[in-house]
C-alpha positions, 0 to 999 in steps of 0.5 A, spaced: 752 480 485 753 473 482 757 473 476 754 470 470 759 465 466 761 467 459 764 463 453 768 468 448 768 464 442 773 466 437 774 464 430 778 466 424 772 463 420 766 467 417 761 464 422 762 461 429 760 454 429 753 452 431 756 445 434 760 449 438 755 454 441 750 448 442 756 444 446 757 450 450 750 452 452 749 444 454 756 444 458 752 450 462 755 457 460 750 462 461 752 466 455 756 465 449 759 471 445 762 469 438 767 473 434 768 471 427 773 473 422 778 474 428 786 475 425 792 473 430 794 480 431 787 481 434 787 476 439 791 479 444 787 485 445 780 481 445 783 476 450 785 482 455 778 486 454 775 480 456 779 479 463 781 486 464 773 488 464 772 483 470 774 482 477 779 476 479 773 472 481 769 474 475 775 472 470 774 465 473 767 465 470 769 466 463 773 462 458 776 463 451 774 458 446 778 458 439 775 455 433 776 455 426 779 450 421 786 451 421 789 447 427 796 451 426 793 457 427 788 455 433 795 453 437 798 460 435 792 463 437 792 459 444 799 461 445 798 468 444 792 469 448 796 465 454 801 470 453 797 476 454 794 474 461 797 474 467 795 473 474 790 474 477 787 476 470 787 469 467 782 465 464 781 458 461 783 457 454 780 451 450 782 450 442 778 445 438 778 448 431 772 445 427 772 440 433 778 437 430 782 436 436 777 432 440 775 428 434 782 426 433 783 425 440 777 420 440 780 416 434 786 415 437 784 413 443 779 408 440 784 405 436 789 404 442 783 401 446 781 396 440 788 394 439 790 393 446 783 389 447 784 385 440 791 384 440 794 386 447 798 391 444 799 398 444 801 404 439 808 404 440 812 401 433 806 400 429 805 403 422 799 407 422 797 410 415 792 416 415 788 418 409 785 425 409 791 427 412 791 434 409 785 436 413 785 438 420 782 431 423 787 427 419 793 432 421 791 432 428 790 425 429 797 423 426 800 428 431 797 425 437 799 418 434 806 420 433 807 422 440 804 415 443 810 412 439 806 410 432 810 410 426 805 415 422 805 415 415 800 421 412 798 419 405 796 424 400 792 424 394 794 431 392 801 434 392 806 430 396 811 437 396 805 441 399 803 436 405 811 435 406 811 443 408 806 442 413 809 435 416 816 439 416 813 444 421 809 439 425 815 435 426 819 441 429 814 443 433 812 437 436 819 433 436 816 427 432 817 424 425 811 424 421 813 422 414 809 423 407 807 417 402 804 418 395 797 415 395 795 418 388 794 412 384 791 405 386 797 402 386 801 406 391 795 406 395 795 399 395 802 398 397 801 403 403 795 399 405 800 392 405 805 395 410 800 398 415 798 395 422 793 401 423 789 406 418 785 412 419 780 415 414 779 422 415 778 424 408 772 428 405 765 425 406 762 421 401 768 418 398 770 411 398 778 410 400 778 403 401 775 398 397 773 391 399 778 388 395 784 392 397 782 391 404 782 383 403 790 384 400 792 388 407 794 382 410 798 386 416 792 391 418 789 390 425 784 396 426 782 401 422 777 407 424 773 412 419 770 418 421 765 419 415 758 417 416 755 419 409 755 414 404 759 411 401 763 410 407 770 411 406 771 403 408 767 398 404 764 393 409 765 398 415 758 399 419 758 407 421 756 404 428 761 399 429 765 399 435 771 394 434 767 389 430 770 386 424 769 389 418 765 384 413 768 379 410 775 381 413 780 380 419 780 387 420 777 390 426 773 397 425 771 403 428 765 407 425 763 414 425 758 414 431 763 410 436 768 416 434 763 421 435 760 419 441 767 419 445 768 426 441 762 429 444 763 427 451 770 429 451 769 436 448 763 437 453 767 435 459 773 439 457 768 445 457 765 443 463 772 443 466 773 450 464 767 452 467 768 449 474 776 450 474 779 454 480 785 455 476 786 457 469 786 451 464 790 451 457 786 445 453 788 443 446 789 436 443 794 433 448 788 434 454 783 432 449 787 425 448 788 424 455 781 425 457 778 421 451 783 415 454 780 416 461 773 416 459 774 409 455 778 406 461 772 408 466 766 406 461 
């Protein structure tokens, strides 16, 4: 009898994300089973229940998807799940908490694309400032960009010490060199912008981060990206559907939420499909998401 495909959707949050459920069905999974409020200590038991209840041929037709909101916890869960399996009882695992990994991958891939297209340059050595770095998307984008050689500054509008604790962990784990800068005042934020080649705005929806006047004074700035589609947008003058067009009244090239979202959607969908059709188990997180996002842009 043909084994149906199953995606076990695991999250530490109260509810599984309807976005992820819809994505999984559209990717071709026949059954999606959500597990909410899952702790790290419970992960190994759930993973082994999933794989030991099927023959090796059946295990090939199932996968684990790790959601939630905490990018560090998602990576920990992925690592625990991977260690709890052994051949031939192994299934694919994909971590994408709150869509942060695929969204961050899409942001950095788009930045790299338009930096190359407009200036024939790459990310190496460029000063990239990330606003909204306390959130999962901003934090993950910072890690990806640093791995590509960018000089990444995480701009905080809250506690510098609190963000520095996260950054110390990321620098050690991923062998990168992120730094935290103070953006708690308008003067500090303007100074950050004046030194930036690239900017990512991943702040809360409906919060303007960069005004038109501030943008005019950012003379070094080449390309910026904003994930916010809720008015007011984070960057004054940037259209939410912009895909490398100049921001109104400036020399800066902008990438809006719609362009980022379209690439994020394709990246997540194809990673889910890769697991569904893989002959050997896959372990997917932000590195795989960034690789695929760049490939999708190169092919388009």
